[in-house]
Structures are given as structure tokens and as C-alpha cells.
C-alpha positions as CSV (number, residue, x, y, z in Angstrom):
1,X,-26.8,-4.1,6.5
2,X,-23.7,-2.0,7.5
3,X,-22.0,-0.7,3.8
4,X,-18.6,-2.1,3.6
5,X,-15.8,1.0,3.0
6,X,-13.4,0.4,1.6
7,X,-10.2,-0.3,1.7
8,X,-7.3,2.3,2.8
9,X,-4.4,2.5,0.9
10,X,-2.4,0.5,3.4
11,X,-5.1,-2.4,2.6
12,X,-4.7,-2.1,-1.0
13,X,-1.0,-2.1,-0.6
14,X,-0.8,-5.4,1.9
15,X,-3.1,-6.7,-0.9
16,X,-1.1,-6.3,-3.3
17,X,1.8,-7.6,-2.3
18,X,0.2,-9.7,-1.4
19,X,-1.0,-10.7,-5.0
20,X,2.4,-9.9,-6.5
21,X,3.4,-13.2,-4.4
22,X,1.2,-15.0,-5.7
23,X,1.4,-14.5,-9.0
24,X,5.1,-15.7,-9.5
25,X,4.9,-18.7,-6.1
26,X,3.8,-22.2,-7.5
27,X,4.7,-22.1,-10.9
28,X,6.8,-24.1,-10.1
29,X,4.9,-26.5,-7.3
30,X,4.4,-24.7,-4.0
31,X,2.2,-21.9,-4.2
32,X,3.5,-21.0,-0.6
33,X,7.0,-20.2,-1.5
34,X,9.1,-18.6,-4.3
35,X,11.8,-20.9,-6.2
36,X,14.8,-19.5,-7.0
37,X,13.5,-19.4,-10.3
38,X,10.9,-17.5,-9.8
39,X,12.6,-15.4,-7.3
40,X,14.8,-14.2,-10.2
41,X,11.7,-14.5,-12.0
42,X,10.0,-12.1,-10.0
43,X,13.7,-9.6,-9.7
44,X,13.4,-9.8,-13.5
45,X,9.9,-8.0,-14.1
46,X,8.9,-6.5,-10.6
47,X,12.6,-5.2,-10.0
48,X,13.7,-4.6,-13.2
49,X,15.7,-1.3,-12.2
50,X,17.3,-2.5,-9.7
51,X,18.3,-6.3,-11.3
52,X,19.3,-4.0,-13.7
53,X,22.0,-1.4,-12.5
54,X,23.8,-4.7,-10.1
55,X,27.4,-5.0,-11.7
56,X,27.7,-8.1,-10.1
57,X,26.0,-10.8,-11.3
58,X,26.1,-13.3,-8.3
59,X,24.0,-10.5,-6.2
60,X,21.0,-12.0,-6.1
61,X,21.9,-15.7,-5.9
62,X,23.9,-14.6,-2.7
63,X,19.9,-12.4,-1.7
64,X,18.4,-15.2,-1.8
65,X,20.2,-17.2,-0.1
66,X,20.5,-14.5,2.8
67,X,16.7,-14.0,2.4
68,X,16.5,-18.1,2.7
69,X,16.3,-17.8,6.4
70,X,15.2,-21.4,7.4
71,X,17.6,-22.7,4.1
72,X,15.3,-24.7,2.3
73,X,16.1,-23.5,-1.4
74,X,12.9,-21.0,-1.7
75,X,11.5,-17.5,0.2
76,X,8.7,-18.4,2.1
77,X,5.8,-15.3,2.7
78,X,7.7,-14.1,5.1
79,X,11.5,-14.3,3.6
80,X,9.9,-12.4,0.7
81,X,8.1,-9.8,2.9
82,X,12.0,-9.0,4.8
83,X,13.1,-8.5,1.2
84,X,10.5,-5.7,0.4
85,X,10.9,-4.4,3.7
86,X,14.7,-4.0,3.6
87,X,14.1,-3.0,-0.5
88,X,11.7,-0.5,1.1
89,X,14.1,0.5,3.7
90,X,16.8,1.5,1.7
91,X,14.3,3.8,-0.6
92,X,13.3,5.7,2.8
93,X,16.7,5.9,3.5
94,X,17.9,7.0,0.3
95,X,14.6,9.9,-0.3
96,X,16.2,11.3,3.2
97,X,19.7,11.6,2.1
98,X,18.4,13.4,-1.3
99,X,16.5,16.1,0.9
100,X,19.1,17.3,2.8
């Protein structure tokens, strides 16, 4: 029997993203998407520093609307990944600026 290798760092990151999505999705019914309430809970828990630094109280509502590309009032996993990707790009850009 072939020995299974340990997951790579990238594979572990993907597993973590799936686990975090599944942790919040489905509390309001559909386990394949985040409702607005589930999205707000995710943001206030997992991205609390980002959320607390926002001066505009409507920023999370606007984020949800922009991310909800199919306009069903929920965020599916692809739409959730768009959020994560956008935040990763912003963090990467910020790191690059600070290193110059």
C-alpha cells in the first residue's frame, strides 16, 4: 500500500477555507451559502480587526451586495472566495508598499 503524503501548506489552506465557510454557512438553513446574518457573523468573528476599523456602518452591507454576484441575497462558496481573494490581494499590496 502506498504511503499517503502529508497535505502541503496550500492544501491545508484550502481545507481551512472550506472549513471556515462550512462553520458559518447553514445556520439559517442553506448550508451551501452564507445568509446576510451568517456573513455578518463571519466578518465580526473571523475578520474582527477589519470590521472594527471600518468607520462607515454600511460598509458590510455594501460588501455583501457587491459580492453577491447572482443577486440571490446569499454568498455561495465562489462568492465567498471572491471576498477572501480580494482581501488577500489588498494585504499583499499593503505588504509590498510597506517594504519599499
